[in-house]
C-alpha positions in Angstrom: -29.9 -53.3 5.8 -28.7 -49.6 6.0 -26.4 -48.5 3.3 -24.5 -45.2 3.1 -25.2 -45.1 -0.6 -28.9 -45.4 -0.1 -30.7 -42.2 -1.5 -32.7 -41.6 1.6 -29.6 -41.8 3.8 -27.8 -39.3 1.6 -30.8 -36.9 1.7 -31.1 -37.2 5.4 -27.4 -36.6 6.0 -27.4 -33.6 3.7 -30.5 -32.1 5.4 -28.9 -32.7 8.8 -25.6 -31.1 7.8 -27.5 -28.0 6.4 -29.5 -27.6 9.6 -26.3 -27.9 11.7 -24.5 -25.4 9.5 -27.5 -23.0 9.7 -27.5 -23.3 13.5 -23.8 -22.7 13.7 -23.9 -19.6 11.5 -26.9 -18.1 13.2 -24.7 -17.0 16.1 -22.5 -14.9 13.8 -23.2 -11.3 13.4 -22.1 -9.8 10.2 -22.2 -6.0 9.9 -20.8 -3.7 7.2 -17.7 -1.9 8.2 -18.9 1.5 7.0 -22.4 1.2 8.5 -24.3 4.1 9.9 -23.2 3.7 13.5 -20.4 2.1 15.4 -20.8 0.3 18.7 -20.6 3.7 20.6 -23.5 5.1 18.5 -21.4 7.4 16.5 -20.7 7.1 12.8 -17.4 5.6 11.8 -16.4 8.8 10.0 -17.0 10.8 13.3 -14.9 8.3 15.3 -12.0 8.4 12.8 -12.2 12.2 12.6 -11.6 12.4 16.3 -8.1 10.9 16.0 -5.2 13.3 16.3 -2.1 11.9 14.5 1.1 12.7 16.5 3.9 14.7 14.9 6.3 12.9 12.6 10.0 12.6 13.2 11.1 12.0 9.5 10.0 12.3 5.9 8.6 8.8 5.6 6.7 9.0 8.8 5.3 12.4 7.6 4.1 10.7 4.5 2.2 8.1 6.6 0.8 10.9 8.8 -0.4 12.9 5.8 -2.2 9.9 4.3 -3.8 9.1 7.7 -5.0 12.7 8.2 -6.5 12.8 4.8 -8.2 9.4 5.4 -9.6 10.5 8.8 -10.6 14.1 8.2 -10.3 14.8 4.5 -7.2 16.8 5.0 -7.8 19.0 8.1 -6.6 18.4 11.7 -9.0 16.8 14.2 -11.1 19.7 15.6 -11.9 18.1 19.0 -9.6 15.1 19.3 -10.7 12.2 21.6 -7.8 9.9 20.6 -4.1 10.3 19.7 -2.3 8.0 17.3 1.4 7.5 18.1 3.6 5.8 15.5 7.2 4.5 15.3 8.4 3.9 11.8 11.5 2.2 10.5 12.6 1.7 7.0 15.4 -0.1 5.2 16.6 -0.4 1.7 18.4 -3.3 0.2 19.6 -4.4 -3.3 18.7 -7.9 -4.5 19.7 -8.1 -8.2 23.3 -7.7 -9.5 23.9 -7.1 -13.2 26.3 -9.6 -14.7 29.5 -8.1 -16.0 29.4 -4.7 -14.2 28.5 -6.0 -10.8 26.1 -3.1 -10.3 22.8 -3.5 -8.5 19.8 -3.2 -10.9 16.9 -3.8 -8.5 16.3 -2.9 -4.9 13.5 -2.8 -2.4 12.5 -0.7 0.5 10.8 -2.2 3.5 8.7 0.0 5.8 7.6 -1.1 9.3 5.2 0.9 11.4 4.0 0.2 14.9 1.1 2.3 16.2 -0.7 2.9 19.5 -4.1 4.5 19.8 -4.5 6.4 23.1 -7.7 7.8 24.6 -6.9 11.3 25.6 -9.5 11.6 28.4 -7.6 9.1 30.6 -4.4 8.4 28.6 -5.4 4.8 28.2 -3.9 2.7 25.4 -6.9 1.2 23.7 -5.4 -0.6 20.8 -2.1 -1.1 19.1 -0.6 -3.0 16.2 1.9 -2.9 13.4 2.0 -2.8 9.7 4.6 -3.3 7.0 5.0 -3.1 3.3 7.8 -3.7 0.8 8.1 -1.8 -2.4 10.6 -2.6 -5.2 12.3 -0.2 -7.5 14.8 -0.3 -10.4 18.2 1.2 -10.1 20.2 2.6 -13.0 23.5 4.4 -13.4 22.3 7.9 -12.6 22.5 8.9 -8.9 19.5 11.3 -9.0 17.3 8.8 -10.7 18.2 6.2 -8.1 17.5 8.7 -5.3 14.1 9.6 -6.8 13.2 5.9 -7.4 14.0 5.2 -3.7 11.8 8.1 -2.6 9.0 7.0 -4.9 9.2 3.4 -3.4 9.1 4.9 0.1 6.1 6.9 -0.8 4.3 3.9 -2.2 5.1 1.9 0.9 4.0 4.7 3.2 0.6 4.9 1.4 0.0 1.2 1.8 1.0 1.2 5.5 -1.4 4.2 6.1 -4.2 2.4 4.3 -3.6 -0.7 6.5 -3.6 1.3 9.7 -6.8 3.1 8.7 -8.5 -0.2 8.0 -7.3 -1.7 11.3 -8.6 1.3 13.2 -11.9 1.3 11.3 -12.3 -2.3 12.2 -11.6 -1.6 15.8 -14.2 1.2 16.0 -16.8 -0.9 14.2 -16.4 -3.9 16.4 -14.8 -3.3 19.8 -16.0 0.0 21.0 
């Protein structure tokens, strides 16, 4: 009589599942994101350095642009751009904590949303697009200048995180889809 608790059945089932899992995973290709070459044969750094980031329309978008340029080229503009990155950025601030007694807001948050499109300059084809968002909190006090500065710092933190996310998404695109 065959029993599921029999040691030989458990060993056989374990061996069969390991062989099946091995066969399933053998079709996967895992490659480091920052490997020597991308799918096009260029290094990922060269691919990213060939991206020109479009001009910004406001201060927060300029923060994102600055972080992206630094991430792509180390601080300089793309010398021979092959791609252009267009962005649309929106941000909003809202209070979410009210102090008992005075009715003043003591905490707030700023939410930053950015949509981007990467365009190949040779034929003006949109090759990838996406969006990113980040929310940063800050504390509000009774001084107006301190509140303005805290809002700006929260916007800067959010802009840096959005830029990091966009850079990671574009790196992933160049490493896998090119």
